FILUMKE-662761 format. One line per 10 residues: number of its first residue (from 0); their letters; for each residue x, z, y of N, C-alpha, C, O. Coordinates in nm, 4 decimals. Layout:
NUM	a	X,Z,Y,X,Z,Y,X,Z,Y,X,Z,Y | ...
END
This chain:
0	xxxxxxxxxx	0.1071,-0.0031,-0.1292,-0.0064,-0.0018,-0.0035,0.1104,0.0012,0.1250,0.2197,0.0576,0.1288 | 0.0305,-0.0952,0.2420,0.1316,-0.0643,0.3478,0.1738,0.0306,0.4166,0.0792,0.1064,0.4384 | 0.2562,0.0628,0.4574,0.2636,0.1836,0.5690,0.2214,0.1630,0.6853,0.2449,0.0671,0.7587 | 0.1421,0.2767,0.7082,0.0779,0.2919,0.8461,0.2010,0.2706,0.9772,0.3161,0.3140,0.9729 | 0.1448,0.2000,1.0783,0.2459,0.1617,1.2017,0.2619,0.2982,1.2673,0.1771,0.3828,1.2954 | 0.3951,0.2962,1.2843,0.4264,0.4613,1.3949,0.3799,0.4260,1.4613,0.3147,0.3218,1.4689 | 0.4084,0.5361,1.5586,0.3603,0.5392,1.6851,0.4306,0.4698,1.8006,0.5519,0.4890,1.8079 | 0.3784,0.3986,1.8843,0.4530,0.2858,1.9621,0.5530,0.3746,2.0513,0.6652,0.3353,2.0834 | 0.4841,0.5328,2.0972,0.5236,0.5982,2.2228,0.6687,0.6429,2.1917,0.7320,0.7116,2.2719 | 0.7217,0.6004,2.0686,0.8503,0.6608,2.0640,0.9744,0.5611,2.0869,1.0875,0.5690,2.0391
10	xxxxxxxxxx	0.9376,0.4957,2.1462,1.0234,0.3665,2.1435,1.1025,0.4337,2.3048,1.0810,0.5444,2.3543 | 1.1812,0.3411,2.3500,1.2049,0.3408,2.4665,1.1335,0.3458,2.5885,1.0350,0.2742,2.5704 | 1.1303,0.3939,2.7082,1.0281,0.4387,2.8054,1.0090,0.2793,2.8574,0.9701,0.2839,2.9741 | 1.0198,0.1702,2.8213,1.0233,0.0330,2.8495,0.9528,-0.0700,2.7574,0.9050,-0.1811,2.7806 | 0.9611,-0.0090,2.6659,0.9422,-0.0738,2.5162,0.7812,-0.0274,2.4175,0.6929,0.0539,2.4449 | 0.7914,-0.0826,2.3475,0.6695,-0.0386,2.2590,0.6904,-0.0936,2.1351,0.6628,-0.2129,2.1224 | 0.7385,-0.0252,2.0290,0.8053,-0.0415,1.8936,0.6585,-0.0171,1.8094,0.5661,0.0580,1.8405 | 0.6712,-0.1119,1.6862,0.5986,-0.1215,1.5984,0.6712,-0.0845,1.4549,0.7895,-0.1183,1.4512 | 0.6288,-0.0315,1.3566,0.7312,-0.0558,1.2416,0.6039,-0.0654,1.1050,0.5204,0.0196,1.0741 | 0.6219,-0.1611,1.0619,0.5214,-0.1652,0.9083,0.5978,-0.2263,0.7655,0.6822,-0.3158,0.7596
20	xxxxxxxxxx	0.5530,-0.1662,0.6814,0.6161,-0.2356,0.5398,0.4880,-0.2805,0.5035,0.3791,-0.2273,0.5247 | 0.5277,-0.4326,0.4200,0.4600,-0.5195,0.3795,0.5033,-0.5114,0.2160,0.6188,-0.4934,0.1776 | 0.3874,-0.5283,0.1296,0.4000,-0.5854,0.0150,0.3823,-0.7406,-0.0205,0.2835,-0.7890,-0.0758 | 0.4875,-0.8042,0.0182,0.4955,-0.8655,0.0388,0.6789,-0.9504,0.0590,0.7633,-0.8785,0.1126 | 0.7222,-1.0899,0.0159,0.8782,-1.0675,0.0162,0.8818,-1.1488,0.1707,0.7877,-1.2152,0.2141 | 0.9754,-1.1331,0.2214,1.0146,-1.1484,0.3556,0.9763,-1.3199,0.3937,0.9432,-1.3693,0.5015 | 0.9974,-1.3878,0.2500,0.9970,-1.5470,0.3213,0.8617,-1.5759,0.3647,0.8314,-1.6707,0.4371 | 0.7530,-1.4585,0.2998,0.6059,-1.5008,0.3297,0.5716,-1.4475,0.4484,0.4853,-1.5120,0.5080 | 0.6217,-1.3249,0.5162,0.5771,-1.2610,0.6023,0.6370,-1.3480,0.6926,0.5451,-1.3640,0.7729 | 0.7162,-1.4049,0.7269,0.7928,-1.4852,0.7939,0.6830,-1.6143,0.8419,0.6277,-1.6431,0.9481
30	xxxxxxxxxx	0.6840,-1.6560,0.7443,0.6171,-1.7798,0.7263,0.4624,-1.7519,0.7827,0.4038,-1.8532,0.8211 | 0.4134,-1.6665,0.7889,0.2597,-1.6142,0.8316,0.2729,-1.5831,0.9580,0.1724,-1.5772,1.0288 | 0.3943,-1.5586,1.0072,0.4477,-1.5728,1.1701,0.4610,-1.6642,1.2715,0.4367,-1.6508,1.3915 | 0.5076,-1.7709,1.2020,0.5515,-1.8875,1.2416,0.4584,-2.0382,1.1828,0.5070,-2.1509,1.1730 | 0.3618,-2.0108,1.1606,0.2510,-2.1257,1.1124,0.1464,-2.0806,1.1501,0.0984,-1.9689,1.1309 | 0.0826,-2.2231,1.2413,-0.0391,-2.1757,1.3176,-0.1386,-2.1475,1.2771,-0.2123,-2.0789,1.3480 | -0.1882,-2.1955,1.1256,-0.2537,-2.1655,1.0480,-0.2581,-2.0695,1.0024,-0.3751,-2.0534,0.9677 | -0.1875,-1.9675,0.9714,-0.1715,-1.8350,0.9735,-0.2013,-1.7526,1.0605,-0.3053,-1.6868,1.0601 | -0.1004,-1.7463,1.1574,-0.1154,-1.6728,1.3073,-0.2409,-1.6692,1.3586,-0.2699,-1.5510,1.3771 | -0.3383,-1.7484,1.3937,-0.4699,-1.7532,1.3922,-0.5788,-1.6606,1.3749,-0.6691,-1.6215,1.4489
40	xxxxxxxxxx	-0.5305,-1.6265,1.2058,-0.5802,-1.5124,1.1602,-0.6079,-1.3761,1.1662,-0.7090,-1.3104,1.1414 | -0.4486,-1.3364,1.2206,-0.4531,-1.2237,1.2344,-0.3750,-1.1960,1.3955,-0.3705,-1.0816,1.4407 | -0.3322,-1.2823,1.4514,-0.2719,-1.2377,1.6069,-0.3828,-1.1571,1.6850,-0.4909,-1.2119,1.7068 | -0.3567,-1.0182,1.7311,-0.4840,-0.9386,1.8245,-0.5350,-0.8840,1.7573,-0.5344,-0.8810,1.6343 | -0.6109,-0.8092,1.8641,-0.6507,-0.6313,1.7977,-0.7868,-0.7052,1.7232,-0.8313,-0.8190,1.7382 | -0.8234,-0.6172,1.6557,-0.9718,-0.6038,1.5763,-1.0923,-0.6370,1.6773,-1.1363,-0.5778,1.7759 | -1.1311,-0.7688,1.6050,-1.2432,-0.8116,1.6880,-1.2157,-0.9234,1.7558,-1.3098,-0.9870,1.8032 | -1.0593,-0.9759,1.7760,-1.0364,-1.1242,1.8446,-0.9850,-1.2138,1.7642,-0.9349,-1.2016,1.6524 | -1.0029,-1.3105,1.8352,-1.0056,-1.4462,1.7626,-0.8395,-1.5275,1.8194,-0.7905,-1.5064,1.9304 | -0.7914,-1.5983,1.7368,-0.6940,-1.6511,1.8227,-0.6869,-1.7833,1.8108,-0.7231,-1.8235,1.7003
50	xxxxxxxxxx	-0.6451,-1.8828,1.9029,-0.6645,-2.0175,1.8752,-0.5317,-2.0627,1.9209,-0.4993,-2.0182,2.0310 | -0.4348,-2.1520,1.8538,-0.2829,-2.1832,1.9110,-0.3185,-2.3133,1.9570,-0.3730,-2.3892,1.8769 | -0.2985,-2.3466,2.0606,-0.2717,-2.4822,2.1485,-0.1237,-2.5332,2.0630,-0.1347,-2.6281,1.9854 | -0.0141,-2.4796,2.0773,0.1006,-2.5566,2.0405,0.1799,-2.4416,2.0100,0.1791,-2.3354,2.0722 | 0.2732,-2.4811,1.8730,0.3554,-2.3684,1.8089,0.4760,-2.4744,1.8062,0.4610,-2.5921,1.7733 | 0.5929,-2.4186,1.8437,0.7494,-2.5002,1.8219,0.7922,-2.4580,1.7614,0.8966,-2.4330,1.8217 | 0.8052,-2.4088,1.6464,0.9138,-2.3135,1.6029,1.0746,-2.3296,1.6085,1.1441,-2.3564,1.5104 | 1.1277,-2.3062,1.7564,1.2438,-2.3813,1.7523,1.2937,-2.3112,1.8730,1.2208,-2.2822,1.9678 | 1.4473,-2.2793,1.8650,1.4607,-2.2371,2.0114,1.4509,-2.3277,2.1139,1.4982,-2.4413,2.1124 | 1.3631,-2.2549,2.2404,1.3075,-2.3563,2.3278,1.1631,-2.3710,2.3362,1.0864,-2.3905,2.4305
60	xxxxxxxxxx	1.1450,-2.3534,2.1879,1.0012,-2.4445,2.2039,0.9155,-2.3335,2.2248,0.9519,-2.2159,2.2230 | 0.7470,-2.3939,2.2541,0.6511,-2.3017,2.2763,0.5389,-2.2706,2.1796,0.5033,-2.3588,2.1014 | 0.4696,-2.1294,2.1788,0.3922,-2.1312,2.1361,0.2682,-2.0956,2.2380,0.2623,-1.9918,2.3039 | 0.1892,-2.1802,2.2387,0.0955,-2.1291,2.3432,-0.0796,-2.0867,2.2879,-0.1333,-2.1575,2.2027 | -0.1358,-1.9941,2.3345,-0.2235,-1.9611,2.2364,-0.3802,-1.8850,2.3389,-0.3857,-1.8164,2.4409 | -0.4328,-1.9135,2.2927,-0.5869,-1.8176,2.3661,-0.6417,-1.7063,2.2900,-0.7118,-1.7387,2.1942 | -0.6248,-1.5809,2.3122,-0.6821,-1.4643,2.2096,-0.8345,-1.5095,2.2754,-0.8394,-1.5870,2.3710 | -0.9121,-1.4733,2.2360,-1.0914,-1.4535,2.2684,-1.1003,-1.3467,2.2265,-1.0786,-1.3234,2.1076 | -1.1391,-1.2418,2.3243,-1.2279,-1.1159,2.3147,-1.3636,-1.1066,2.2646,-1.4433,-1.1945,2.2972 | -1.3957,-1.0230,2.1988,-1.5145,-0.9985,2.1253,-1.6580,-0.9991,2.2680,-1.7803,-1.0128,2.2641
70	xxxxxxxxxx	-1.5848,-0.9827,2.3484,-1.6943,-0.9728,2.4969,-1.6899,-1.1288,2.5421,-1.7710,-1.1530,2.6315 | -1.6290,-1.2156,2.5085,-1.6053,-1.3171,2.5727,-1.5188,-1.3706,2.6206,-1.5122,-1.4905,2.6478 | -1.4027,-1.2495,2.6459,-1.2750,-1.2976,2.7719,-1.2281,-1.3701,2.6999,-1.2669,-1.3837,2.5839 | -1.1109,-1.4489,2.7649,-1.0283,-1.5071,2.6964,-0.8896,-1.4722,2.8012,-0.8811,-1.4812,2.9237 | -0.7745,-1.4238,2.6854,-0.6862,-1.4091,2.7173,-0.5311,-1.5029,2.6918,-0.4772,-1.4990,2.5811 | -0.4913,-1.5563,2.7673,-0.3950,-1.7158,2.7316,-0.2739,-1.6100,2.7102,-0.2571,-1.4958,2.7532 | -0.1914,-1.6995,2.6209,-0.0407,-1.6349,2.5940,0.0588,-1.7558,2.6149,0.0322,-1.8720,2.6456 | 0.1472,-1.7126,2.5966,0.2572,-1.8412,2.5882,0.4013,-1.7419,2.5948,0.4514,-1.6701,2.6813 | 0.4273,-1.7700,2.4919,0.5788,-1.7817,2.4267,0.6615,-1.8626,2.4345,0.6307,-1.9770,2.4012 | 0.7831,-1.8380,2.4762,0.9333,-1.9074,2.4403,0.9923,-1.8890,2.3395,1.0131,-1.7685,2.3530
80	xxxxxxxxxx	1.0499,-1.9223,2.2193,1.1369,-1.9090,2.1161,1.2790,-1.8870,2.1724,1.3229,-1.9926,2.2180 | 1.3602,-1.7890,2.1831,1.4987,-1.7817,2.2286,1.5706,-1.7524,2.1177,1.6850,-1.7979,2.1209 | 1.5411,-1.6913,2.0203,1.6082,-1.6955,1.9036,1.5238,-1.6998,1.7428,1.4238,-1.6315,1.7203 | 1.5682,-1.7658,1.6713,1.5259,-1.7963,1.5190,1.6359,-1.7757,1.4133,1.7348,-1.8489,1.4115 | 1.6197,-1.6851,1.3335,1.7174,-1.6979,1.2125,1.5729,-1.6712,1.1128,1.5034,-1.5717,1.0925 | 1.5686,-1.8010,1.0683,1.4804,-1.7411,0.9240,1.5440,-1.7342,0.8266,1.6378,-1.8069,0.7939 | 1.4777,-1.6043,0.7443,1.3366,-1.5595,0.7582,1.3687,-1.4198,0.8198,1.2798,-1.3347,0.8191 | 1.5306,-1.3824,0.8902,1.5391,-1.2429,0.9675,1.4965,-1.2005,1.0978,1.4831,-1.0838,1.1345 | 1.4747,-1.3130,1.1703,1.4405,-1.2534,1.3203,1.3917,-1.3527,1.3830,1.4178,-1.4717,1.3656 | 1.2890,-1.2849,1.4888,1.2214,-1.4131,1.5780,1.2555,-1.3562,1.7028,1.2722,-1.2343,1.7010
90	xxxxxxxxxx	1.2683,-1.4082,1.7991,1.2304,-1.3392,1.9105,1.2161,-1.4737,2.0662,1.2697,-1.5830,2.0848 | 1.1216,-1.3941,2.1443,1.0427,-1.5007,2.2152,1.0446,-1.4272,2.3333,1.0405,-1.3042,2.3304 | 1.0519,-1.5066,2.4629,0.9359,-1.4164,2.5668,0.8182,-1.4481,2.5913,0.7860,-1.5578,2.5458 | 0.7317,-1.3863,2.6533,0.6085,-1.3753,2.6386,0.5372,-1.3268,2.7631,0.5486,-1.2101,2.8005 | 0.4690,-1.4096,2.8227,0.3164,-1.3712,2.9197,0.2195,-1.4059,2.8810,0.1989,-1.5227,2.8479 | 0.1104,-1.2867,2.8733,-0.0017,-1.2829,2.8420,-0.1014,-1.1837,2.9137,-0.0700,-1.1477,3.0272 | -0.2026,-1.1425,2.8659,-0.3128,-1.0907,2.9368,-0.4251,-1.1718,3.0065,-0.4275,-1.2926,2.9830 | -0.5167,-1.1200,3.0881,-0.5899,-1.1845,3.1444,-0.5046,-1.2847,3.2709,-0.4037,-1.2523,3.3334 | -0.5850,-1.4155,3.2817,-0.5689,-1.4839,3.3650,-0.5026,-1.3868,3.5017,-0.3843,-1.3724,3.5326 | -0.6046,-1.3390,3.5556,-0.5708,-1.2735,3.6489,-0.4675,-1.1146,3.7000,-0.4496,-1.0774,3.8160
100	xxxxxxxxxx	-0.4045,-1.0340,3.5489,-0.3455,-0.9626,3.5349,-0.2486,-1.0042,3.3966,-0.2972,-0.9645,3.2907 | -0.1308,-1.0718,3.3867,-0.0497,-1.0802,3.2781,-0.0259,-0.9479,3.2576,0.0439,-0.9003,3.3471 | -0.0529,-0.8832,3.1863,-0.0011,-0.7478,3.1538,0.1115,-0.7611,3.0501,0.1919,-0.6684,3.0404 | 0.1223,-0.8629,2.9768,0.1849,-0.8704,2.8514,0.3403,-0.9612,2.8929,0.4056,-1.0180,2.8053 | 0.3743,-0.9608,3.0161,0.5169,-1.0077,3.0492,0.6056,-0.9160,2.9874,0.6259,-0.7997,3.0224 | 0.6823,-1.0078,2.8462,0.7954,-0.9008,2.7997,0.8480,-0.9966,2.7193,0.8301,-1.1183,2.7238 | 0.9389,-0.9082,2.6182,1.0464,-0.9867,2.5033,1.0047,-0.9421,2.4037,1.0338,-0.8281,2.3677 | 0.9209,-1.0273,2.3305,0.9291,-0.9585,2.1632,1.0239,-0.9904,2.0883,1.0365,-1.1129,2.0879 | 1.1061,-0.9329,2.0163,1.2040,-0.9073,1.9436,1.0992,-0.8482,1.7628,1.0383,-0.7428,1.7447 | 1.1137,-0.9378,1.6881,1.0377,-0.9207,1.5434,1.1697,-0.9318,1.4467,1.2441,-1.0265,1.4717
110	xxxxxxxxxx	1.2053,-0.8473,1.3419,1.2817,-0.8055,1.1968,1.1927,-0.7809,1.1044,1.0882,-0.7159,1.0989 | 1.2754,-0.8674,1.0086,1.2032,-0.8788,0.8912,1.2950,-0.8683,0.7786,1.3603,-0.9695,0.7529 | 1.3179,-0.7305,0.6830,1.4234,-0.6715,0.6387,1.3471,-0.6815,0.5043,1.2262,-0.6728,0.5259 | 1.3723,-0.6949,0.3901,1.3408,-0.7260,0.2349,1.4299,-0.6597,0.1615,1.5497,-0.6838,0.1468 | 1.3257,-0.5249,0.0897,1.4053,-0.4848,-0.0120,1.2573,-0.4465,-0.1769,1.1415,-0.4048,-0.1818 | 1.3319,-0.4804,-0.2486,1.2600,-0.4375,-0.3641,1.1115,-0.5535,-0.3596,1.0129,-0.5279,-0.4287 | 1.1157,-0.6499,-0.2897,1.0063,-0.7303,-0.2722,0.9111,-0.6828,-0.1897,0.7963,-0.6945,-0.2325 | 0.9299,-0.6135,-0.0432,0.8661,-0.5659,0.0294,0.9595,-0.6177,0.1347,1.0795,-0.6449,0.1325 | 0.8439,-0.6240,0.2509,0.9348,-0.6665,0.3995,0.9315,-0.5142,0.4260,0.8821,-0.4273,0.3542 | 0.9915,-0.5013,0.5386,0.9664,-0.4253,0.6392,0.9681,-0.4595,0.7783,1.0845,-0.4859,0.8084
120	xxxxxxxxxx	0.9027,-0.4694,0.8622,0.8977,-0.5656,1.0085,0.8758,-0.4636,1.0947,0.8042,-0.3642,1.0819 | 0.9704,-0.5117,1.2165,1.0053,-0.4370,1.3269,0.9314,-0.5309,1.4114,0.9361,-0.6498,1.3799 | 0.8755,-0.5014,1.4964,0.8384,-0.5458,1.6512,0.8573,-0.4449,1.7932,0.8185,-0.3364,1.8366 | 0.9372,-0.5509,1.8287,0.9541,-0.4661,1.9439,0.9253,-0.5304,2.0780,0.9910,-0.6306,2.1066 | 0.8249,-0.4801,2.1732,0.7892,-0.5696,2.3118,0.8841,-0.4671,2.4140,0.8863,-0.3481,2.4456 | 0.9627,-0.5967,2.4448,1.0408,-0.5074,2.5353,1.0088,-0.5445,2.7436,1.0419,-0.6461,2.8047 | 0.9467,-0.4362,2.7920,0.8719,-0.5223,2.9340,1.0470,-0.5183,3.0410,1.1642,-0.4840,3.0256 | 0.9809,-0.5624,3.1178,1.0671,-0.5041,3.2540,1.1323,-0.4286,3.3441,1.2163,-0.4326,3.4340 | 1.0180,-0.3171,3.2492,1.0270,-0.1762,3.3470,0.9901,-0.0558,3.2586,1.0023,-0.0853,3.1397 | 0.9535,0.0568,3.2768,0.9124,0.1830,3.2108,0.7535,0.1328,3.2595,0.6689,0.1173,3.1713
130	xxxxxxxxxx	0.7236,0.1125,3.3807,0.6306,0.0906,3.4556,0.5260,0.0004,3.4019,0.4044,0.0148,3.3893 | 0.6194,-0.1118,3.3693,0.5093,-0.2399,3.3237,0.4679,-0.1979,3.1373,0.3678,-0.2227,3.0700 | 0.5736,-0.1393,3.1106,0.5366,-0.1015,2.9776,0.3919,-0.0003,2.9901,0.2787,-0.0285,2.9508 | 0.4323,0.1069,3.0484,0.2673,0.2259,3.0712,0.1516,0.1436,3.1518,0.0334,0.1779,3.1492 | 0.2010,0.0298,3.2242,0.0628,-0.0638,3.2523,0.0216,-0.1319,3.1093,-0.0958,-0.1679,3.1011 | 0.0897,-0.1492,3.0179,0.0668,-0.2382,2.9081,-0.0260,-0.1407,2.8169,-0.1370,-0.1710,2.7730 | 0.0505,-0.0023,2.7950,-0.0024,0.0933,2.7278,-0.1535,0.1192,2.8023,-0.2572,0.1329,2.7374 | -0.1473,0.1227,2.9280,-0.3004,0.1932,2.9938,-0.4378,0.0837,2.9252,-0.5544,0.1107,2.8965 | -0.3640,-0.0369,2.9180,-0.5180,-0.1357,2.8905,-0.4974,-0.1712,2.7417,-0.5343,-0.2831,2.7062 | -0.4420,-0.0874,2.6502,-0.4630,-0.1121,2.5266,-0.3092,-0.1591,2.4302,-0.3079,-0.1248,2.3120
140	xxxxxxxxxx	-0.2065,-0.2234,2.4774,-0.1316,-0.2682,2.3806,-0.1116,-0.2087,2.2760,-0.1190,-0.2536,2.1616 | -0.0800,-0.0829,2.3177,-0.0110,-0.0277,2.1927,-0.1095,-0.0242,2.0658,-0.0876,-0.0638,1.9513 | -0.2327,0.0395,2.1244,-0.3464,0.0215,1.9920,-0.3505,-0.1174,1.9765,-0.3767,-0.1387,1.8582 | -0.3348,-0.2434,2.0499,-0.3121,-0.3609,1.9912,-0.2483,-0.4177,1.9247,-0.2891,-0.5141,1.8599 | -0.1291,-0.3735,1.9219,-0.0503,-0.3902,1.8531,-0.0320,-0.3565,1.7210,0.0145,-0.4200,1.6264 | -0.0825,-0.2312,1.7324,-0.1032,-0.1734,1.5840,-0.2320,-0.2366,1.4626,-0.2202,-0.2665,1.3437 | -0.3317,-0.2386,1.5398,-0.4394,-0.3423,1.4922,-0.3928,-0.5146,1.4216,-0.4459,-0.5744,1.3279 | -0.2755,-0.5571,1.5099,-0.2402,-0.6794,1.4687,-0.1925,-0.6703,1.3532,-0.2196,-0.7439,1.2583 | -0.0717,-0.5219,1.3553,-0.0165,-0.5802,1.2158,-0.1221,-0.5018,1.1020,-0.0952,-0.5201,0.9833 | -0.2041,-0.4422,1.1256,-0.3438,-0.4076,1.0508,-0.3675,-0.5276,0.9551,-0.3683,-0.5364,0.8323
150	xxxxxxxxxx	-0.3936,-0.6509,1.0935,-0.4570,-0.7386,1.0465,-0.3851,-0.8026,0.9449,-0.4304,-0.8313,0.8341 | -0.2495,-0.8285,0.9936,-0.1276,-0.8950,0.9382,-0.1527,-0.8749,0.8204,-0.1797,-0.9649,0.7409 | -0.1453,-0.7125,0.7837,-0.1702,-0.7040,0.6231,-0.2202,-0.7310,0.5301,-0.1709,-0.7425,0.4179 | -0.4040,-0.7551,0.5888,-0.5012,-0.8060,0.5481,-0.4636,-0.9818,0.5177,-0.5010,-1.0477,0.4208 | -0.4144,-1.0086,0.5850,-0.3971,-1.1710,0.6414,-0.2843,-1.2313,0.5080,-0.3118,-1.3343,0.4465 | -0.1879,-1.1686,0.4851,-0.0810,-1.1544,0.3291,-0.1557,-1.1422,0.1985,-0.1234,-1.1815,0.0863 | -0.2634,-1.0784,0.2401,-0.2598,-1.0713,0.0520,-0.3364,-1.2194,0.0048,-0.3347,-1.2744,-0.1053 | -0.3986,-1.2577,0.1227,-0.4622,-1.4415,0.0855,-0.3675,-1.5448,0.1387,-0.4082,-1.6584,0.1626 | -0.2494,-1.5116,0.1572,-0.1583,-1.6177,0.2545,-0.0692,-1.6860,0.1288,-0.0567,-1.6324,0.0186 | -0.0230,-1.7864,0.1587,0.0854,-1.8375,0.0666,0.1472,-1.9614,0.1556,0.0820,-2.0483,0.2134
160	x	0.2877,-1.9467,0.1514,0.3881,-1.9877,0.2293,0.3774,-2.1829,0.2136,0.4573,-2.2542,0.2743
END
């Protein structure tokens, strides 16, 4: 059974950090992060759906998407990949949130460590300041991150690379 996400507040003041262990091989977990057919099934908090408009998984490539909230609010997002070490690490700059409040402007760093057929995933959202990280927390980014990783656990049960 996957381990619960740890409290995001234990990270540095300017970041949110989530860790989770999945009962799936690293190559599959990495694939579910980098394939638009998969990521739309789990990215975002409970009750959200995600439409990927473009996903070019290469350094300098973009990931453009829109998260659709259960209340009908759209949350556009754009990531630009800055590092890809398949299947160990992904890093991308990110701007996202409401169109009038891009509160998720940060750097994402995701690491995938395999052991005994399981994958330990660490997701770091590194904000430009402690104030920016706190604003994201106030708007629910810590809860949303934990919920996304829970949704990923469910998506992995039916995914194939």
